[in-house]
N, C-alpha and C positions, 0 to 999 in steps of 0.2 A: 597432415599437420603433425608436428612432433608432439610427443607426450609432454606434459607440463614440466616435469623435472629436467627434461633435456633441452628446454628452451633457454637461450642465453640470458634473458632478463629475469629468469626465475630466481636465481641466487641473489640478485640485487634487490628484488622485491621481498624475498624471504628475509634478507638481512635487515631491512627497514621495518619488517613486521606490519606493513601497511596493506590491509586487505584490498583497499580501493586500487592501489598500485597494481596488485596482482590481477584484479578484475580488468582494469584498463589494458594491461599488457597482454593478457592471455585470452580475452574474450572478444575477438573481433565481431563486427556487426553480423556477419554471416553465420556465426555460431550461436547467436542468441535464440532462445525459444521464441516462437512467433509473437507472443504477447509482450515479451520483455522490452523491446524498444518503445512500445506505445505507452507503457506504464510510467515512464519517467518524464512525461510532459506536464505533470502538475507540480506545483511548488512543493518542496519538501519531500519529493519522491524522486530522488536522483537515480542515476543508472545503477549504482551499486545496490540500492534497495530493490529496484526492479528486477535485477538479475537474481538477487537472493530470494525474492518472492517466487520467481519462476522456477528456480532450482529446488526450493523447499516444497512447493506445492505440486509441481509437475504438471499434470494434465488438469486444467481447470474444468474441462468437460465432464469430469466425474461428479461434479456437484450440479444437481438439477436446478438449484436456485441459489441465490446469494446467501440465504439463511443457513444453508448447509455449509458453505464456506465459513461463515461466522461461527458456527458451532464447531467446525473442525479446528478453528484457531482458538476457541475458548472465550470468545467475546460475547457470549449470551448469558443472561442472568440465570442463576440457580433458582429453583422453585421448590417451595414446600407447600403443597396444596392438599386439601382434604375436603371433599364435598363442595360446598359453596365458598369455602374459605380459600383464598388464593394469596400467597405471600411470596414475593420475589426477593432474592438475596443478591449478593455480590456476583461477579462473573465467575463462571465455572473453572476457568484456568486449566481445562483439560485440553488435550490436543497439542499442537505444535507451538511451543513457547517461543521459539526463535521468530516465527512469522508474527506472532502476537506482539513481540517486542518491536519488530520492525514497523508494524502498523502503528503502534502507539507512538514511537519516535517520530514517524512521519506526521501523525495527527497533531503534534505540538505546533506545527506550522499553521494550523487553522486559526490560531488566536490572533494572527495579524491580518489586516485587510488585504484581500487578494489584489495583486498587481503583477504585471508582466515586466520584470526588471531585465537588465542586460543578459544575465546568465540564462534565465528562463527563455528569453527571446531567442538566444542562440540555439538552445536545445530544441526549440519549436520550429526552426526554419526548415522548410521543405516537408513538413508533416501533413498528413491528411486532415482536412478541415473538420471532419466528423470527430476525429480523435481530439483535436484541439478544443472543439466545442464542448465535448464531454469533460475534458480536463478543467475547462473554465467553469462549467456548471458545478463540478465537484468542489472546486475551491470556494465558489460562492456559497454553496449549500453548507459546507463545513464551517465557514466563517459565521454564517447566520445561526447555525446550531450553537456554536460557541457563545455568541453574543446573547442568544435567548437564555441559555442555561446559566450564564454568568449573571444576567440580570435577575434571575430567580434566586441567586445566592448559592448556587451549587459549588462545591469545591472543585478546583482545577483538575485534580486527578480523576474525578468522576466525569468531568466534561471531556477530558482527553480520551477516556475509554469509550465514551459514546461516539466521539468523532472517529476513533479508530474502527469501531464497528461499522459505521456508515462508509468509511473509506474502503473497508473490505468489500462492501457491496459494489462500490464503483470499480474496484480492481477486478472483481468477478465479471462485471458487465463489459469492461474493456476486453478482458481476456477471452470471453466467450462470444464476442461480437454481437452483443444484444442491441436491438434497434434503439436509437435515441428517442426518448419520449419527448413529446411536444411540451414546450414550456407553459 
């Protein structure tokens, strides 16, 4: 395969400054990291996001559990504790800010009731049933979390960060081929 700058469509994509154009033109399915094609089956989690997550995080196997990925991204609460007194603060924001931003942008889709529209149905064609089931459960769970927190009067920014943290857990489970839990 030719290096990126030697490909004919590179200059066209670079001129438009559209990163999605560049990803579509220069990242054929065979070049994706193993988990990248599976991560774009949930609503709000398109191929560009899946590729960026796979590129930024690299080997998901280096995280022993989903909480380690959440901490790597900076989506865990800060804590000020002493003795029996435990006080949690805002998210730590340490770690990879680009991945955190991608997850938060994807989590904004959780505020709408999950459905399989035309575009999502097209992306899902020919995919493994276990991956589709996990993606559907992810959408259902994130929507339910959004609704519960909104009913308690939480601000939308706090809700979306909570959904992004949970989305990070689902991404880790898909990338590391964790068994699907029974409902």
